Every structure is written in C-alpha cells, then in structure tokens.
C-alpha positions as MATLAB code, in Angstrom:
seq = 'MQAASNVTELEVIAPQAALLVQDGVLPDGSQSVFHGWVSDALTLRQYKLKDVVLDRSLMVFLQQGRLITDTNYLQSPDALAALTIRPDDLIASPAEDVAACFDHWDTNYYHWLVHTVPTLFQLKQQGFNGKLILPQLTPWQQETVRLVGFDPAHSILTQPGKHYAFKTVLYTDYVRGAADFSPSVLARSAYHALATQAGVTGQEQRTLNLFIERGAASNRAMPNEAALTQALTEAGFTAVRPETMSIAEQARLFAKARIVVGALGAGMANLAWCRPGTVVFELVPQHHQNPCTLSLATQMGLPYWGELVETGVEAESHVAGSQRAFNVPAIVQRAKQLADYARDTVP';
ca = [
       5.438  -12.313   19.420;
       5.434  -14.270   22.559;
       1.712  -15.314   22.315;
       2.840  -17.528   19.120;
       3.163  -21.346   19.405;
       5.133  -21.415   16.241;
       7.204  -18.738   14.313;
       8.445  -19.167   10.678;
      10.882  -16.809    9.292;
       9.724  -15.357    5.796;
      12.327  -12.624    4.647;
      15.303  -11.014    6.042;
      15.343   -7.495    4.458;
      18.699   -5.456    4.661;
      18.694   -1.673    4.961;
      18.415   -0.159    1.269;
      19.100    3.479    0.028;
      16.331    4.947   -1.667;
      16.422    4.845   -5.477;
      16.232    8.617   -6.506;
      16.127   10.223   -9.758;
      19.784   11.486  -10.303;
      20.505   10.415   -6.710;
      18.025   12.997   -5.418;
      19.853   16.227   -6.859;
      18.827   17.871  -10.109;
      21.350   19.736  -12.230;
      19.633   23.149  -11.035;
      20.509   22.125   -7.243;
      17.054   21.098   -6.445;
      16.901   18.120   -3.877;
      14.193   15.543   -3.481;
      12.209   15.137   -0.518;
      13.632   12.125    1.679;
      17.063   12.485    0.074;
      19.480   10.376    1.987;
      16.715    8.065    3.218;
      17.642    4.315    3.891;
      14.966    1.696    4.467;
      14.727   -0.138    8.093;
      16.582   -3.477    8.468;
      13.838   -6.132    8.955;
      13.058   -9.883    9.714;
       9.467  -10.605    8.584;
       7.837  -13.650   10.239;
       4.650  -15.744   10.227;
       3.176  -16.724   13.584;
       0.840  -19.465   14.698;
      -1.711  -18.168   17.213;
      -3.867  -20.642   19.444;
      -6.995  -20.146   21.150;
      -7.432  -16.238   20.098;
     -10.161  -13.839   19.801;
     -10.096  -11.251   16.968;
     -11.671   -7.751   17.647;
     -12.987   -6.878   14.177;
     -13.247   -3.192   14.780;
      -9.672   -2.645   15.984;
      -8.387   -5.689   13.966;
      -6.276   -7.048   17.017;
      -6.066  -10.381   18.696;
      -6.546  -11.204   22.245;
      -5.456  -14.436   23.967;
      -6.902  -15.288   27.335;
      -8.567  -11.841   27.334;
      -5.205  -10.228   26.946;
      -4.171   -7.897   23.905;
      -1.447   -9.462   21.755;
       0.496   -6.134   21.443;
       2.235   -7.323   18.039;
      -1.172   -7.508   16.339;
      -1.769   -3.744   16.914;
      -1.641   -1.652   13.907;
      -1.780    2.179   14.526;
      -4.445    1.975   17.187;
      -4.710    4.681   20.004;
      -3.618    3.533   23.268;
      -6.999    4.754   24.757;
      -9.206    2.431   22.202;
      -7.019   -0.570   23.261;
      -7.327    0.128   26.889;
     -11.284    0.237   26.410;
     -11.348   -3.007   24.677;
     -13.280   -5.864   26.214;
     -14.635   -9.109   24.828;
     -18.606   -8.695   24.558;
     -20.091  -12.177   24.982;
     -23.119  -11.144   22.800;
     -20.977  -10.228   19.943;
     -18.765  -13.236   19.855;
     -18.894  -15.538   17.225;
     -16.985  -19.084   17.581;
     -15.622  -20.314   14.330;
     -15.552  -24.105   13.722;
     -12.602  -23.650   11.186;
      -9.437  -25.455   12.479;
      -7.063  -23.564    9.911;
      -7.514  -19.770    9.234;
      -5.266  -16.980    8.207;
      -5.653  -13.364    9.012;
      -5.256  -11.122    5.902;
      -6.091   -7.502    6.463;
      -5.801   -4.492    8.693;
      -8.682   -2.171   10.021;
      -8.427    0.216    6.925;
      -9.962   -2.672    4.704;
     -11.399   -0.583    2.054;
      -8.168    1.343    1.551;
      -6.438    0.504   -1.786;
      -2.766    1.087   -0.477;
      -3.468   -0.971    2.525;
      -5.017   -3.840    0.671;
      -2.230   -3.989   -1.958;
       0.749   -3.450    0.538;
      -0.687   -5.402    3.645;
      -3.088   -8.128    2.350;
      -1.788   -8.751   -1.221;
       1.806  -10.085    0.048;
      -0.083  -11.939    2.703;
      -2.302  -13.835    0.322;
       0.766  -14.487   -1.990;
       2.843  -15.890    0.630;
      -0.033  -18.119    1.874;
      -0.413  -19.539   -1.714;
       3.185  -20.269   -1.999;
       3.079  -21.909    1.133;
       0.175  -24.184    0.041;
      -2.260  -22.850    2.478;
      -5.521  -24.671    2.008;
      -7.681  -23.217    4.983;
      -9.723  -20.357    5.098;
      -9.026  -16.571    4.862;
     -10.227  -14.145    7.485;
     -11.449  -11.207    5.090;
     -13.719   -8.146    5.429;
     -17.135   -7.923    3.449;
     -15.432   -7.779    0.055;
     -15.845   -5.187   -2.596;
     -15.759   -6.176   -6.293;
     -11.810   -5.062   -6.831;
     -11.095   -7.062   -3.552;
     -12.722  -10.074   -4.835;
     -10.570   -9.752   -7.961;
      -7.262   -9.551   -6.178;
      -8.199  -12.618   -4.098;
      -8.822  -14.589   -7.280;
      -5.798  -13.337   -9.159;
      -3.749  -14.504   -6.400;
      -5.364  -17.827   -6.817;
      -7.708  -18.223   -3.721;
     -11.550  -18.482   -3.890;
     -13.101  -15.602   -2.109;
     -16.049  -17.869   -1.148;
     -13.655  -20.198    0.700;
     -13.229  -17.490    3.539;
     -14.659  -16.140    6.790;
     -16.125  -12.655    5.993;
     -16.090  -10.556    8.984;
     -18.156   -7.615   10.148;
     -17.016   -4.607   12.192;
     -18.194   -4.555   16.037;
     -18.114   -8.285   16.347;
     -15.483  -10.500   18.005;
     -14.437  -13.836   16.317;
     -12.905  -16.756   18.443;
     -10.264  -19.211   16.422;
      -8.544  -21.970   17.516;
      -5.618  -21.595   15.282;
      -4.809  -18.421   13.215;
      -1.908  -17.686   11.077;
      -0.502  -14.342   11.513;
       2.124  -12.488    9.278;
       3.760   -9.194    9.805;
       2.648   -7.914    6.500;
      -0.777   -7.620    8.148;
       0.325   -5.044   10.328;
       2.325   -2.882    8.003;
       5.692   -4.086    9.218;
       7.234   -3.735    5.660;
       5.768   -0.392    4.791;
       9.247    1.103    4.833;
      11.390   -1.889    3.914;
      11.563   -3.079    0.290;
      10.332   -6.672    0.249;
      11.367   -9.160   -2.381;
       8.276  -11.091   -1.481;
       6.075   -8.391   -1.910;
       7.525   -7.355   -5.446;
       7.181  -11.152   -6.483;
       3.564  -10.906   -5.555;
       2.945   -7.838   -7.502;
       4.852   -9.335  -10.578;
       2.670  -12.475  -10.347;
      -0.568  -10.604  -10.127;
       0.427   -8.442  -13.000;
       1.074  -11.551  -14.960;
      -2.513  -12.905  -14.109;
      -3.901   -9.572  -15.117;
      -2.499   -9.846  -18.594;
       0.774   -7.928  -18.280;
       3.631   -9.429  -20.813;
       6.472   -7.199  -19.442;
       6.828   -6.336  -23.306;
       4.535   -3.272  -23.336;
       5.806   -0.106  -24.860;
       6.140    2.586  -22.072;
       5.024    5.672  -23.586;
       2.547    6.869  -21.121;
       2.801   10.001  -18.774;
       0.274    9.286  -16.174;
      -1.144   11.889  -13.651;
      -3.061   10.176  -10.862;
      -5.941   12.551   -9.811;
      -7.130   12.492   -6.096;
     -10.490   12.951   -7.409;
     -13.274   12.327   -4.702;
     -10.695   11.248   -2.038;
     -11.755   12.745    1.203;
      -8.156   12.775    2.916;
      -5.555   15.597    1.798;
      -7.934   17.003   -0.622;
      -5.992   19.245   -3.170;
      -8.159   22.685   -3.718;
      -7.026   23.373   -7.135;
      -6.666   19.743   -8.608;
      -8.720   20.484  -11.633;
      -6.401   23.408  -12.748;
      -3.488   21.064  -12.218;
      -5.105   18.302  -14.138;
      -5.623   20.789  -17.275;
      -2.076   22.033  -17.150;
      -0.601   18.485  -17.173;
      -3.101   17.419  -19.705;
      -1.965   20.005  -21.886;
       1.688   19.250  -21.136;
       1.210   15.802  -22.705;
       0.341   13.723  -19.383;
      -2.824   11.536  -19.334;
      -5.187   12.010  -15.913;
      -6.309    8.956  -14.625;
      -8.655    7.840  -11.632;
      -7.804    4.133  -11.011;
     -10.625    3.737   -8.685;
     -12.694    3.597  -11.692;
     -10.902    0.564  -13.191;
     -10.787   -3.071  -12.542;
      -7.458   -4.151  -10.614;
      -6.469   -6.082  -14.180;
      -7.296   -2.704  -15.952;
      -4.883   -1.070  -13.619;
      -2.097   -3.290  -13.845;
      -2.232   -3.409  -17.709;
      -2.204    0.754  -17.797;
       0.616    1.212  -15.339;
       2.776   -1.472  -17.059;
       2.831    1.119  -19.993;
       3.681    4.229  -17.917;
       6.902    5.855  -18.581;
       6.281    8.548  -15.660;
       3.664    8.470  -12.898;
       2.930   11.675  -11.308;
       0.570   12.049   -8.190;
      -0.011   13.431   -4.583;
       0.778   11.208   -1.558;
      -2.306    8.754   -1.521;
      -3.708    5.245   -2.029;
      -3.761    5.718   -5.866;
       0.045    5.675   -5.844;
       0.039    2.018   -4.823;
      -0.501    1.641   -8.531;
       3.522    1.796   -8.770;
       3.315   -1.840   -7.958;
       2.036   -2.498  -11.368;
       4.944   -0.345  -13.055;
       8.126   -2.030  -14.413;
      11.551   -1.244  -13.144;
      12.920    2.335  -14.770;
       9.545    3.912  -14.806;
       9.988    7.497  -13.248;
       7.898    8.381  -10.089;
       7.119   12.153   -9.345;
       5.259   12.486   -5.939;
       3.696   15.546   -4.493;
       4.481   15.181   -0.759;
       2.363   17.587    1.606;
       4.390   19.411    4.254;
       2.041   18.338    6.872;
       2.474   14.394    6.312;
       5.610   13.528    4.852;
       5.119    9.816    4.696;
       8.004    7.778    2.732;
       5.732    4.750    2.168;
       5.471    5.633   -1.791;
       9.176    6.012   -1.720;
       9.846    2.721   -0.129;
       7.401    1.139   -2.788;
       9.139    2.828   -5.615;
      12.619    1.491   -4.310;
      10.928   -1.888   -3.851;
       9.982   -2.002   -7.597;
      13.080   -0.546   -9.041;
      11.417    2.840   -9.800;
      13.465    6.083   -9.527;
      11.613    8.619   -7.395;
      11.426   12.288   -7.026;
       9.481   13.964   -4.308;
       8.353   17.631   -4.326;
       7.509   19.278   -0.882;
       4.140   21.149   -1.177;
       3.389   24.078    0.802;
      -0.320   23.422    2.326;
      -0.432   25.866    5.196;
      -1.061   23.067    7.645;
       1.429   23.223   10.153;
       0.293   20.228   12.465;
       1.272   16.557   11.276;
      -2.057   15.128    9.735;
      -2.684   12.325    7.521;
      -6.149   13.438    6.688;
      -6.088   17.298    6.383;
      -6.633   18.929    3.173;
      -4.243   21.645    1.946;
      -5.403   25.131    3.008;
      -3.239   26.592    0.013;
      -3.451   26.292   -3.635;
      -0.912   24.087   -5.092;
       1.708   25.679   -7.234;
       0.465   24.738  -10.696;
       3.224   26.440  -12.938;
       5.978   24.958  -10.679;
       4.728   21.536  -10.716;
       4.096   21.415  -14.250;
       7.684   22.654  -14.836;
       9.125   19.725  -12.714;
       6.717   17.413  -14.109;
       8.183   18.413  -17.897;
      11.713   18.248  -16.486;
      11.299   14.545  -15.203;
       9.338   13.565  -17.943;
      12.367   14.533  -20.408;
      14.487   12.570  -18.089;
      12.170    9.394  -18.333;
      12.082    9.942  -22.120;
      15.802    9.510  -22.044;
      16.240    6.716  -19.537;
      13.128    4.384  -19.589;
      13.858    1.543  -22.395;
];
C-alpha cells in the first residue's frame, strides 16, 4: 500500500490444503464440493495512513482526494469512479490515534466476525489505546467489542453518507477481507480468546447435532426450509437460529457441537466457536460456490463436507434465492451419514 507511511507485518500464511471429511471422498464415492482446494499464500499487514478521508458509505479511504485502492473491498468501479468528497458532509476528527475496524457490510455477522474481530484482537494484543472507527453498534456488536477488551464508548461511531477526516489511521488487511480464503493463526487465536471470555472452558461434552436455519435471511432463501428443519429434527438434530442469541450464548452452544449443518451464510460463521474435530456439513448453492466457510473450518480444525445444491439459478449471485426446493431426503441421508462419522471421530 503505497499511501502508507509505515507498514508492519502481522502474519505470514502458507498455502494449506482443505481439511475435508475423509479427504473429501466418502466410501460410496461421493465427493465434497471444493475437493482439492488449497488456500492462498498471504502476508497480512497493518498500515499507518496519514491525512486521509474515510468515505463511510463505501468504506474506502482517500488521500489528497485520490482513492487508496488497497482499501477497496468489493465496491463497483462505477461507484468508485463517482466518489468525490462533499465538503458539507465532511467531519474532521480531532483524535490523533484511530483504527479502522469494519467493512461496508457492517451488520453482517460473518463480516463482523471474520474482518472486525481479528482486527480488534490484533489491536488489543498490540496495546492500542486510541479510538476505534466503528459503525452505529448493535447490542451483539457492542458485546464483541467488550469481549475483546475494548470499551465501545471509546470509539468514533460513524454514519453512512458522511466523510471523516483523520490525521492518522491504522488499517489492517483483515478489514478488507484479505484473509477470507487463507486460514489465519491470529484469527483462530482471537476466536479462542473470545470464547474463553464468553465462558467456554474447552471441556464441554460435544453431544449436539446442530442445524443452522436461514430463517428470515433475505439472501439465498431456501423455499422449503421448514420441511428440512422438521426432517432433520426428527433425525436427532437441534435446529437453531443464532441471531436470537447473544454472542456468549452462541459461543457456548457451538462449543458443544459434534456436527454443524447449514447452508452457506452468515450463521456458519459460528464455526469460529467450534472446537477442533467438530464436523461441518455445508449446503452450497450452485449459483454461489464460495469457499469462505471451508476456509474458516480449515482454520479452526473442523473437517468439512460440502454438498452442492441445485437451485435452478444459472447466473452467479450471492443474493438470489433458490428456484427449486431442496432435496430434503438426500440432505437428511447425508446428514445422518456425517453424524455417524462425527459420533465415531469427535472426542
């Protein structure tokens, strides 16, 4: 990042093969989605940026009116090209020492856990005493900030549509999703530390077979989720909606999981609270085959199995709902098979 006045190396990540159930091939010949996947090699860094302006809507920084390209996370070229600083919306911050902590999907549970929590943890380990740049916090976001050891009140709460001028900003690669597909030791340490603060001892009996419902999630809706929930419940699974729980409750629940089943989505970020060996069974929609959950599972030492789900949606889309009902009998059969595997392998 050429705009940085100082760069600190945080972590070097070597390529890592996916941790898959039975190396990704079951005795019946079935093969997991992402079989053969290997993570990206990556060096994660922290940057000190001077005299910059944050555009709160796009969550990018500008210096001397020019975009700092490396702070862009999944924004369209058209939106970036149209970006200008509006003097009436510019707020100057008197704080000398601040840190960027989140991306533009600031209420998404996955993005918060995978981008913000490692950033906060690294700052705490570093002894950072400045102010955190944060969104208007939900109760569960306030909880995570406190679990890391920061006071949410000691922050700069920002609003979409505004610009914020800062003298000095610490910016880390975690914020822009650089480690989404590279298992991070620092991120794993962050989740273990938060779980401990939430009351997880590491000695919990792992007896739960969990199914994470999509529930009211607007993206990638599952048309017959109620039928799948009923069938899995009858097969001995416990259906959960993590968004109804506090962070500490989620951490304590998933620490007891023997197997976790769920469709690609933010709820699967709760794998961060699972203990090594817990089995993961993910339903991967054909129109959005994203290995982010696989990477998180590999990072946390969780054997993963991905099942491709035919959705009838041909074009790549991270939001489109399925146009076809999920094959409930086939999914339940696979879930039972993997639950048996988990029963035999999870301590």
